[in-house]
C-alpha positions, 0 to 999 in steps of 0.5 A, spaced: 500 499 500 502 507 500 499 512 506 504 517 505 508 521 500 512 526 501 512 533 495 516 538 496 518 542 491 515 548 489 509 549 483 514 552 478 519 546 480 514 541 479 512 544 472 520 545 471 521 537 473 515 534 469 519 537 462 516 532 457 517 531 448 511 531 444 510 527 438 514 532 434 520 532 439 520 538 442 521 539 449 514 542 453 514 544 460 506 543 463 502 548 465 498 548 471 491 547 470 488 555 472 488 556 479 491 549 482 498 552 482 495 556 489 491 550 491 498 546 491 501 545 499 508 542 498 509 538 504 514 533 507 509 529 510 502 528 506 496 523 507 490 521 504 485 526 503 490 532 502 492 535 495 497 532 492 500 535 485 498 529 478 500 529 471 494 528 466 492 529 459 490 536 458 483 533 453 480 532 460 479 538 460 479 541 453 477 535 448 480 540 442 487 540 446 493 536 442 493 529 444 500 528 447 499 536 451 500 534 458 498 539 464 499 539 472 492 539 476 492 538 484 487 533 486 484 530 493 488 523 495 482 518 495 477 517 490 470 520 491 466 516 485 462 520 480 456 517 483 458 518 490 450 520 493 452 524 500 453 531 500 460 530 503 466 526 501 468 524 507 462 521 509 465 515 505 466 508 509 471 505 506 478 507 503 479 509 496 487 512 497 489 505 494 487 500 489 490 493 487 491 493 479 489 486 479 482 488 480 482 495 477 476 492 473 473 489 478 470 494 482 466 500 479 469 506 483 475 504 479 473 500 473 468 506 470 474 511 471 479 506 468 474 504 462 474 512 460 481 513 461 481 518 466 488 515 468 494 520 471 500 520 473 501 522 482 507 525 483 511 525 488 519 525 492 517 519 494 513 515 500 513 513 506 512 504 508 512 502 514 516 496 517 513 491 522 517 489 527 516 485 534 516 493 538 512 497 532 513 499 525 520 502 522 518 508 517 522 508 511 522 512 505 523 510 498 524 513 491 528 514 486 536 513 486 538 520 485 545 520 481 551 525 480 549 526 473 551 532 468 547 537 466 541 534 462 541 528 466 534 526 469 537 522 476 541 529 478 541 529 486 536 534 490 540 538 493 540 542 486 533 543 487 534 548 494 542 549 493 542 557 489 548 556 485 545 549 482 537 550 482 537 555 476 542 551 472 536 547 468 529 550 465 529 556 470 523 561 470 526 566 467 529 563 461 522 558 460 517 563 460 518 567 454 518 560 450 513 557 454 509 563 452 509 564 445 510 556 444 509 552 450 517 550 449 521 549 454 528 550 452 532 546 458 532 539 462 531 540 469 537 538 473 533 537 480 530 531 485 528 526 480 520 525 482 517 519 483 512 517 477 506 513 481 500 510 476 493 513 478 486 513 476 481 519 477 474 521 477 470 528 478 464 528 483 460 534 483 457 537 491 450 537 490 450 542 496 454 548 491 455 544 484 463 545 486 467 539 481 471 535 486 477 531 482 481 526 486 485 519 485 487 514 488 494 510 487 495 503 483 499 498 487 501 492 485 506 486 489 512 489 492 518 488 488 524 483 491 528 489 494 522 492 498 518 485 500 522 486 507 518 492 508 511 491 505 508 485 500 505 492 497 508 498 493 505 503 488 505 502 481 511 506 478 511 508 471 519 509 469 521 514 465 517 518 460 515 514 455 512 510 459 508 516 463 507 518 455 503 512 454 499 511 461 496 518 459 495 517 452 488 514 453 486 516 446 491 511 443 493 507 449 487 503 451 485 500 457 488 494 457 494 495 453 495 501 459 494 495 464 500 492 462 504 498 464 503 496 471 509 491 473 513 490 479 519 494 478 525 492 483 527 500 481 526 504 487 532 506 493 529 507 500 532 509 507 529 509 515 527 515 517 524 517 524 517 515 527 516 522 526 512 521 520 507 516 523 504 523 526 501 525 520 501 533 523 509 533 523 510 537 517 519 539 517 525 536 514 526 531 520 521 527 516 525 525 510 532 525 515 535 518 515 537 514 521 541 509 523 538 503 526 543 500 530 544 506 534 549 509 532 551 517 532 552 517 524 546 513 520 550 509 514 549 513 508 548 510 501 549 515 494 542 517 495 541 517 502 548 522 502 544 528 497 538 527 502 542 529 508 546 534 503 539 537 501 536 538 508 543 540 511 545 546 505 538 547 502 532 551 505 526 548 504 522 548 497 517 552 500 519 556 505 524 558 499 518 560 495 515 564 500 522 567 502 522 569 494 515 571 494 517 576 499 523 579 497 519 580 490 514 585 494 519 588 498 523 589 491 516 592 488 514 596 493 521 599 494 522 601 486 515 603 486 518 608 492 524 609 487 519 611 481 516 616 484 522 621 486 526 620 479 524 623 473 522 620 466 530 620 464 533 618 471 528 611 470 530 610 463 537 610 465 536 606 470 532 601 465 538 601 461 544 600 466 541 593 467 545 587 465 541 584 459 539 576 461 543 571 458 540 564 455 
């Protein structure tokens, strides 16, 4: 199963991390669905019923959109079927946070969305799982291996996500925005944390009270891979690489039965033990991801990927804090700029603008 995830990238970073190639070979950066970027909240500890970022085909919202166009949206974790009769989603008496791939076409809650092609990709830094022990349970954080690659690698370290020196090296907002405004093409490769891409199905329930639509999803699970079986017997269905993501989302060309073939147990993830702090969903801090040593030593035994995790937590501020600080600095800068413009003449203002260094691509 999968009952807890983490997604700590800021909204613009999530978009940059999901760059993809269209059928013409051009790199595209998916936009957020209108208003959804503001609804998304980065978190070290996401639980069912929280709102999470998902990637899906734009055709679900616009039938005239190109078949290969993707969009980012925020959806509630825990699928609420479109036919649910109550006036409050919390009144559901069964859990839909996960659905088993083996019987996805047997249960109406999942069969209907699957047949309709309502497939999505749930995005996360990784997910948490608990290993049963004699005394309680030990949580682990599970994610894609993060390798020290060169610019352009998909598996670059997480440190580049939050380290000011590296975070702007690929697909930065100031470089991506002009191209995206005109053609939607992203000029660079993301070199930050490789997001985990989990297969899911979604549905849209309309509130009988106010008529507001609620989009929600379930994470599809499969048998655990050999290296995860000691932790738990189930795991999310992982889509490994751009091609698998494309096929899962392309409900027009890839029919349901063919898409289901992508849901395989893949022995490709890595993990490290974390503190029991994560067991309480109210705890939302970097300590939730911090590797711990199960033998009680002062220094935990580190793998290549967990070293990058430690470096990330030690050298960079959280994405959400960085994003907030950036917005605050922008507001302060705008306020100061307005004050200066009031006191400066038109010629002085022009000279100040002309003296700015041009942007480099």
